[in-house]
C-alpha positions as CSV (number, residue, x, y, z in Angstrom):
1,M,0.1,-0.1,0.3
2,K,1.3,3.5,-0.9
3,I,0.3,6.1,1.0
4,L,0.7,10.0,0.0
5,L,0.4,12.8,2.7
6,I,-0.1,16.0,1.3
7,R,-0.4,19.4,3.2
8,H,-2.4,22.0,1.8
9,G,-1.5,24.8,0.0
10,E,-0.5,28.4,1.6
11,T,-2.7,30.7,3.5
12,N,-2.3,34.3,4.8
13,A,-2.3,32.8,8.1
14,N,0.9,31.1,7.0
15,L,2.2,34.2,5.8
16,E,1.3,36.2,8.8
17,M,2.4,33.5,11.1
18,K,-0.9,33.0,12.6
19,W,-2.0,29.8,14.2
20,S,-4.6,27.9,12.3
21,G,-6.4,25.3,13.6
22,Y,-9.8,23.4,13.3
23,N,-11.9,25.9,12.0
24,D,-11.8,28.0,8.9
25,L,-11.3,31.4,9.2
26,N,-11.1,34.5,6.4
27,S,-7.1,34.4,6.9
28,T,-6.9,30.3,6.4
29,N,-8.2,30.4,2.9
30,L,-5.7,29.6,0.3
31,T,-3.6,32.7,-1.4
32,E,-3.3,32.7,-5.2
33,N,0.2,31.1,-4.4
34,G,-1.5,28.6,-2.4
35,K,-3.8,27.8,-5.2
36,F,-0.6,27.7,-7.7
37,Q,1.5,25.3,-5.4
38,A,-1.8,22.9,-6.1
39,D,-1.8,24.0,-9.7
40,Q,1.6,22.6,-10.1
41,L,1.1,19.6,-7.7
42,C,-1.5,18.7,-10.3
43,N,1.0,19.1,-13.3
44,W,3.3,17.1,-11.6
45,F,1.1,14.2,-11.0
46,K,0.5,14.2,-14.4
47,K,3.8,14.4,-15.5
48,T,4.7,11.9,-13.6
49,D,1.9,9.3,-14.4
50,Y,1.1,9.3,-10.6
51,I,-2.4,7.8,-10.1
52,P,-4.1,7.5,-7.1
53,T,-7.0,4.6,-6.5
54,Y,-8.4,6.8,-3.5
55,I,-8.4,10.2,-2.5
56,Y,-9.2,11.3,1.0
57,S,-9.5,15.0,2.1
58,S,-9.6,17.0,5.6
59,P,-13.2,18.7,4.9
60,Q,-11.6,22.3,5.8
61,I,-11.6,24.6,2.6
62,R,-8.1,25.2,2.5
63,A,-7.1,21.2,2.8
64,K,-10.4,20.5,0.4
65,E,-9.7,23.1,-2.2
66,T,-6.0,22.1,-2.6
67,C,-7.4,18.9,-3.0
68,L,-9.6,19.5,-5.7
69,I,-7.2,21.6,-7.8
70,A,-4.6,19.1,-7.7
71,T,-6.6,16.1,-8.4
72,R,-8.9,17.5,-10.9
73,L,-7.4,15.2,-13.7
74,C,-7.9,12.2,-11.4
75,N,-11.4,11.4,-12.3
76,L,-11.8,10.2,-8.6
77,P,-14.5,11.5,-6.0
78,V,-12.6,12.7,-2.9
79,H,-13.6,11.2,0.1
80,L,-13.7,13.7,3.3
81,M,-12.9,12.5,6.3
82,D,-13.5,14.7,9.7
83,N,-10.0,13.1,11.6
84,L,-8.4,14.6,9.3
85,R,-8.9,18.0,10.2
86,E,-6.1,20.1,11.6
87,T,-5.7,19.8,15.4
88,N,-7.1,22.2,17.7
89,P,-5.1,24.9,19.4
90,G,-7.9,26.5,21.3
91,V,-7.8,30.0,22.4
92,F,-4.3,30.4,20.6
93,E,-6.3,30.1,17.1
94,G,-6.1,33.1,14.7
95,L,-3.6,34.8,16.6
96,S,0.6,35.3,16.1
97,W,2.6,34.0,18.7
98,E,3.2,37.8,19.7
99,E,-0.5,38.1,20.4
100,I,-0.6,34.9,22.2
101,K,2.3,36.2,24.6
102,K,0.3,39.3,25.1
103,Q,-3.3,37.8,25.6
104,Y,-2.3,34.8,27.3
105,P,0.8,35.2,29.2
106,S,0.8,32.3,31.5
107,E,-0.1,30.1,29.2
108,A,2.1,31.1,26.7
109,S,5.1,30.8,29.1
110,V,4.2,27.0,30.0
111,F,3.8,26.3,26.2
112,S,6.5,27.8,25.2
113,D,9.0,25.4,27.5
114,S,7.1,22.4,27.1
115,R,4.9,22.5,24.0
116,D,2.0,20.5,26.1
117,W,-1.1,21.5,24.1
118,D,-3.0,20.2,27.4
119,C,-2.2,23.6,29.2
120,I,-4.0,25.8,26.5
121,P,-7.6,26.1,27.0
122,E,-10.1,24.7,24.8
123,A,-7.2,23.1,22.6
124,E,-7.7,19.7,21.8
125,S,-5.7,17.3,24.3
126,N,-2.5,15.0,23.2
127,L,-4.5,12.0,23.8
128,N,-7.2,12.9,21.3
129,R,-4.7,14.0,18.3
130,L,-2.7,10.8,19.1
131,K,-6.5,8.8,19.2
132,R,-7.2,10.4,15.8
133,S,-4.1,9.7,14.0
134,K,-4.5,6.2,14.7
135,E,-7.7,5.7,13.8
136,I,-6.8,7.4,10.2
137,L,-4.4,4.5,10.0
138,H,-6.7,1.9,11.3
139,F,-9.1,2.8,8.6
140,L,-6.9,2.8,5.8
141,I,-5.3,-0.5,6.6
142,N,-8.5,-2.3,7.3
143,K,-10.5,-0.8,4.2
144,H,-7.6,-0.9,1.5
145,S,-5.5,-3.5,-0.1
146,D,-1.6,-3.5,-1.0
147,D,-2.4,-2.5,-4.3
148,D,-3.6,0.8,-3.5
149,T,-2.1,4.3,-3.9
150,I,-3.7,6.6,-1.5
151,F,-3.8,10.6,-1.6
152,I,-4.3,12.0,2.0
153,F,-4.8,16.0,1.9
154,S,-4.4,17.4,5.5
155,H,-2.5,19.4,7.9
156,G,0.7,20.1,9.2
157,G,-0.1,19.3,12.8
158,I,-1.8,15.9,12.2
159,I,0.3,14.9,9.2
160,R,2.9,15.2,12.2
161,Q,0.9,13.1,14.5
162,L,0.0,10.6,11.8
163,I,3.8,10.1,10.8
164,A,4.5,9.3,14.6
165,S,1.3,6.5,14.3
166,I,3.0,5.6,10.8
167,L,6.4,4.9,12.4
168,E,5.2,3.6,15.5
169,T,6.8,6.0,17.8
170,K,5.4,7.7,20.8
171,K,7.4,10.7,20.2
172,I,6.2,13.9,18.1
173,W,9.0,14.9,16.2
174,N,9.9,18.3,15.2
175,M,9.4,19.2,11.7
176,S,8.0,21.8,9.4
177,P,5.8,20.5,6.6
178,K,6.2,22.7,4.1
179,N,2.7,24.0,1.9
180,T,1.7,21.3,-0.6
181,S,5.1,19.1,0.6
182,L,4.8,15.1,-0.2
183,F,5.3,12.4,2.6
184,E,4.9,9.2,0.9
185,F,5.3,5.8,2.5
186,I,4.8,2.1,1.6
187,I,3.5,-0.4,4.0
188,D,2.7,-4.3,3.4
189,K,-0.7,-3.7,5.3
190,N,-1.3,-7.8,5.0
191,N,1.9,-7.8,7.3
192,W,1.5,-5.1,9.6
193,Q,0.1,-6.6,12.5
194,K,2.6,-9.4,12.5
195,D,5.2,-9.5,15.4
196,S,8.1,-11.7,13.6
197,N,11.2,-11.3,11.3
198,I,9.3,-9.2,8.6
199,I,9.4,-6.2,10.8
200,F,13.2,-6.2,10.1
201,N,12.4,-6.4,6.5
202,P,12.8,-2.7,5.0
203,L,11.3,-3.5,1.9
204,K,7.8,-3.8,3.6
205,W,8.4,-0.4,5.0
206,Q,9.8,2.2,3.0
207,I,10.0,6.0,3.4
208,L,10.1,7.4,-0.2
209,K,9.5,11.1,0.0
210,F,9.9,13.0,3.7
211,N,8.8,17.0,3.3
212,E,9.4,17.1,-0.3
213,T,7.9,19.6,-2.9
214,P,9.1,18.1,-6.5
215,H,6.6,20.1,-8.3
216,L,7.8,23.5,-7.0
217,E,11.4,23.2,-8.0
218,V,12.5,25.1,-10.8
């Protein structure tokens, strides 16, 4: 099974360094450059003959619009999955870090040192983020076959969580997924649950792309 994780295109919130989250705000819509990035991805899919068998997307506008532009030549339905929504930063949503420090100084101080989302009022818990990512992976493994190529359009925060689930690590590694970046994995779904020497066979578990944007390279 091939899984391609794709972050949405550029938004005004990205440019303004404001925290995006679970809700659709005016600032989280795609910029013209974000639409261009998605269009370039569409061209790259065509050029490389990269053809999915299934397409999933977050229902949020920035991810869904990226998906619709990038896969417009695929002639496949887009399945919206609520679990692919961005993680919820609670009261920090829509604010820049400077605004957060002014409006929520104590919470900002704790978060700055710990990166513990549980200290932010109204934020999605660490455990729920992990739960969502595991549910996504469990769904893919149980619904699809090893012959499938699956496109997943989502957001930086939940992509980070999903990568941790794919790699079966409890740790969330620091990375900054670029707009329309690609994370490509191959997994042997039929042997995913087996606890045998097959887990040491790297041909069964492959990372082919990691935070790459070949469609934007000149």
